[in-house]
N, C-alpha and C positions, 0 to 999 in steps of 0.2 A: 894340910897338903892336898887332900882330896877336894876340899872346897875350892882351893885355888885352881886346880885342874878343871873342875866343873865350870867355873866362871870363864876360864879360857875357852872351853868348848862352846859355851853359849855365845861368846863374842865372835868366835870363828863362824859359828852357825849363822849368827845375825849378819855377818859380812857376806856370807854366801847367799843368804836370802836376799840381801839388798842388791847384790850383783845380779842375781837371777831376776829380780823384779824389774830392774832397769834395763834388762837385755832387750834389744830390738829384734823382733821375730820377723823374718822375711818369708816370702811365699815359698822359696825353694827348700827351706830348712824346717818349716813348721810341721809339727805332728798333730794329729787330731786331738790327742789327749792333752796337748799343751795349750790349746785354745780355751780361754776362759769362757765359761758358760754360766747362764742364769737358770736356776731351776724352773721348770714349767709351772709349778704351783705358784711361784712368786709372780710370774707374768699374769696368771689367771686372777690372782688377788688384785693386782694393779688394774687390770682391765675391768674388774667388777666395781672398783672404786670410781672409775671415770664416769662422768655424766654422759647421758646419751646426747648426741648432736642432732638437732632437728633444723631443717632449712625451711624458712617461712618467707613469704614475699613481704617486702617492706614498701608501703605506699608513701611517696613523698607528700609532704604537707607544707603549707605556707603559714600555718599557725605559729604565732610567737607567744611564748609564755612570759609573764611578768616575773622578773627576778625577785628572789627573796631579799627584803631589805637587809642592809648590813647591820643596822641596829633596830630591833623591833621594840616599838613603844607599847606600853600597856593599852588595853582596849579602851580604857576610859580617858586616855590622854588626848588632848586636843591642842593643836599648835595655835599660838597667838598670832595676831595680825603681823606683829613685828617679825616673828619667825618666818611666816610665809613670804613677807617682803624680802627678807634676806635670802630665802631659798630661790625666789624668782629673780632676784638680782644676780645671783650666780648663774642661774640657768639662762638668762638673757644675755649674759656676758657684757654687761654695761661698761666694764672696764675698757673694752675695745671699741667704744664709740669714737675713739680718736681717728679710726680709719675713715669714717664718712665726714666727721666734723672738720678736720683739717683742710681737705680739698674744698669743702663748702665755704669755709671762711676765706680761703685764698681766692676762689673765684668771685665771691661777693665783693671783697675789698678791691680786687682788680677792676671790677666793673664800676665801683663807686669812685675810685681815684681818677678814672678816665672822664668823669663828668665834672670834676672840680676845676675851677679856673679862678682868675682874679675877680671876675664878676659874680661867680657863684661859688663862694668859699665852702659852702656845705654840700655842693653838688646835688645829685639826685640819687636817693636810695629808697627803695620800696621795702620798708620794714616789715609790712604784712607778708609780702612775698617771701622775704628771707625766713621768717619764722615758719611759714607754711612749708617751705623747702626743708627746713630743719626737722620738722615733725615727720615729713615723708621719708627722709634718709634714715631717721632713727627707726621708724616702723620697718623699713626695708632691711636694715641691719639685724634687728631683733628677730624678725620673722625668719631670716636666713639662718640665724644661729639655732633656733629651735628645730627647724627642719634638718639642719646639719646633725644635731644630736639624735634625732629620730632615725635617720638613715645610717648614721654611724653605729647605732645600736643594732639595727637589722643586719648589718654586714659584719658585725663583730669587731669594729674598730674602736680603739681607745678603751678596751676592756681592762687593761692593766695600767692605764695611764694615771699616775698619782699626782701629776702636775697640772693637768688640764682642768678647766672649770666646767661647770654644767654637770652632766651626769645625773640628771633628775630621774631618768629611767633606770640606770644602773643601780641607783641607791634605793629603788622601789618607792620613791616619793610621789611620782606622777606616772600615771598610766601612759603607755606609748601613744594611744589614740588621742589622749588629751593633749599631749605635746604636739602631735602633728596638726590637730585642728587649731590649736593656738597659733602655730606658725603660719598656717594657711590663712587664718583670719587676719593676722598682721599684714601679710602680703596683699590680701584683698583690699584692706583699708588703704595701704600705700598706693595701690593701683587706682582706686576710686579718687583719692585725693590728688594724685598726679594728673588724672584726666581733667579735673576741674581747674587745677593750676595751669595746665597747658592752654585751656580755653581763655583764661584771663591774662596770660603772659605771651607765650609763643608756641606754635604747633611743633617746633623743634623738640620741645620737651617730651612729646609723645614718643618720638623715636629713641631719645636718650633713656626715657623711663622704661620703655619696653626692653631695651638692651640690658638695663640694670636689673629688671625683674627676672628675665630669663637667666641671667648670670647668677643671681642670688638663689634661684630655685635649683638649677641644674648643677650648681657647684658641688653639691653632695647628693642630690636626689638621683634615683634610679641606679641600676648596676653599672651603667656607663657614665658615672659622674665625672664632671670636669676635673675635680680634685684627684681622681684616681687614674686619669689619663695623662698625667704630667702637664696639665693645663691650669693647675691651681694658681701658681704664681702669675701667669699671664692674665687670668681672669681677675685676680685681685688688683693687678697693675692697672688694667683698663677701667674697672669700676671705681676704685678708690683713688684714681688718678685723673686722667683726662675726662672721663665721663662725668663725674660729679662736679669737677672744676668748671667744665664747659657748661654743664647744666645750670649751675649757680650763676655763672656769668650771663647766660641767655635769659634767665628769669628776670634779671635786673635790666638788661639792655634790649631784650627781644631779638637778638641776633647772635650769631656765632663769631668767634675771633680766633685767629691762629695763635695770638699771644696767650690766650687762655688755654688753648690746647697744649701748647708747648710747656707752659708753666705747670699744667696739671701732671706732666710726666714726673715732676719732682716728688710729690707725695705718693704717686703710684710706685715709684722705685723703692721708696722706704717701706711702704706697706708690703710690697712683695718680699722685701728682705725680712720683715717680721714673720711672714708666712714660711719663708724658707728656713729660718731658725726654728720655727715650730715643727716643721717636717724633719729637720735634723734631730730634734729631741725625740720625736715619735718614730724614728727610723725602724727600730726593731719591731714594734707593734704593727706598723703599717705593712711591713714586709710579710709578717705572718698572716695578716688579713687580706693579702693580695691587693693592697692599695699602692699603685705605682706612682711614685713621685721622683723628682730629680734626686732627692736625698737617698731613696732606696735603690736607684739605678746606678748612681755614681759612688765612687769611694770617698772617704772622708776628706782627703786632700783636695779633690776636685770640688766637693761641696763647699769647702771653706773658700775656695777661689771664687765660685759663683756668688756666694753670699757677699764677699768683699766687692765684687763688681757691681752688684745692685746698690750697695750703700755708697760706694765712691761715685757711681753714676749720678746720684743726686747732686753732689758737689760739682761735677763736671757740667751738668746742666745749668747750675747757677752761674758758673764762670762764663759759659757761652752766652747766657742771656744778660749778664750784668757788666761784663768787662768791656765790650766794644764801645766806641764813641756814640754818645746819644742814648745809651741804654740806662735803665735805673740802677745806678752804681750802688745805691744803699742796700740793694738786695744782698750785697756781699757780707752784710751783717750775719748772714747764716753761717759764715765761716767761724764765728765765735763758738760754734759747737765742735770745733776740732778736738778739744780734749775728750769729749764724749765719743767722738769717732775713734780716737786712739784706744779708748777703753773697750769698745765693742770689737774692733779688729784684733787687738791683742788677745782679748778673751776668747774669741772664736778660734784663734790659732792654737791656743793652749788646751782648751777643754776637749774632752771626748766622752763626757757622760751626759745622760739626760738632764740631770740637775744643772750642769753647767750650761747647756744649750737653753734651758728654761730661763736662766738668768740673762743670757744674751738676748733672748727674745724680748724680755721685759725692758732691758736697757735700750734695745733698738726702738721699741715703742716710745720710750721717753725721748730718745734722740729725734724721732719724727716730730713729736710735739714741740720740742724746742726749735728744731730746724724751721718748721713752717711758721712758728710764731715770729721768729726773726725775719723771715721773708715778708710777712705781713707788716711788721714794723718798718722794714726797709721800704716797702711800697708807700707807706704813709709818709715817711720822712722824705722820700723822693718827690712826693707830690706837694706836701705842705712846706717843706724847707724853702724852695725857691719863692713860694708865695709870701712866706713870712719875711724873707729878705726884701722882696719887692715892696711890700707894704711898709716896711721900716724905712727904706730909702725914699719912698714916696711921701711918707709923713715928715721926714727930715727936710 
């Protein structure tokens, strides 16, 4: 009985203590002895445990340290030639040579078809000039890629990008200065070769080559890079569209053409769409590195709309250039890529992850390859088709 009473007292006491501990103390009712205090000895002990704070001046430095490799090889380990080739293959981003090769092929074929006639079935094509131009655009593209990696490393861009290629500095494989010197060397070789090609073909190539060189370098170089000023898509459109297409045309014919300029807008729009998908994939990392692109400035819905406009713009250009009377109608063969168009448009509308946008970027690159290939086939059919019919009727 006494035990039951003591338990009841403890319960009541606990309830009173709980009520007292949850009571809100106001300034009008508080008493000095009710204010919770901390013993002075405890404060002195905490203060003694705290480290002293010293203020020292920090001098800014431009020194860049080489990151520690993700995988450290033994000291006696030496990479084979095949391993180095694979490393530089990824670093040079040779998978993206579609960008310069498609407009180069389009402009060259356009120039060739305009020289073909019933009297000259093979037309006139400067094969040496074509291969020289091919080497120059490859050097320009590879040099720009290496310089892009170098300045992205300096500015902290793509540090956490698990989908991008390259990253030779981030992996500790190549020293930053080595990558920069390699990129500048490739651009210097492209400049020297372009100068001699302009001498033997047309001075117009000097102007086009200078524009391409400046665009390739300042796309990512310096703190005010074009790619960080919301000018990346425009730069890619101009270089990998009208500029290379018109340059390839001028190398063969030694003059400019409005048809080459307009036709060059098609690969330019698709290349810009690839870059836009890439920026949508890297949206979060670019925003943290203060790299301003359309994808970082606009919401996802608007970015999807702009990407769709770029891709659909290529089809609109083909319709404008191939539907009217007297135009090369066989260029409409490019519309055979409509199933691929549906895949990329439906995909970009559904996905919202970096992995999804990476897949869209790859599919857009494939779409550009097929699209321009069909355009080239259409130009050839439009030229040789009537000639074959004419020769057949003349023979009969």
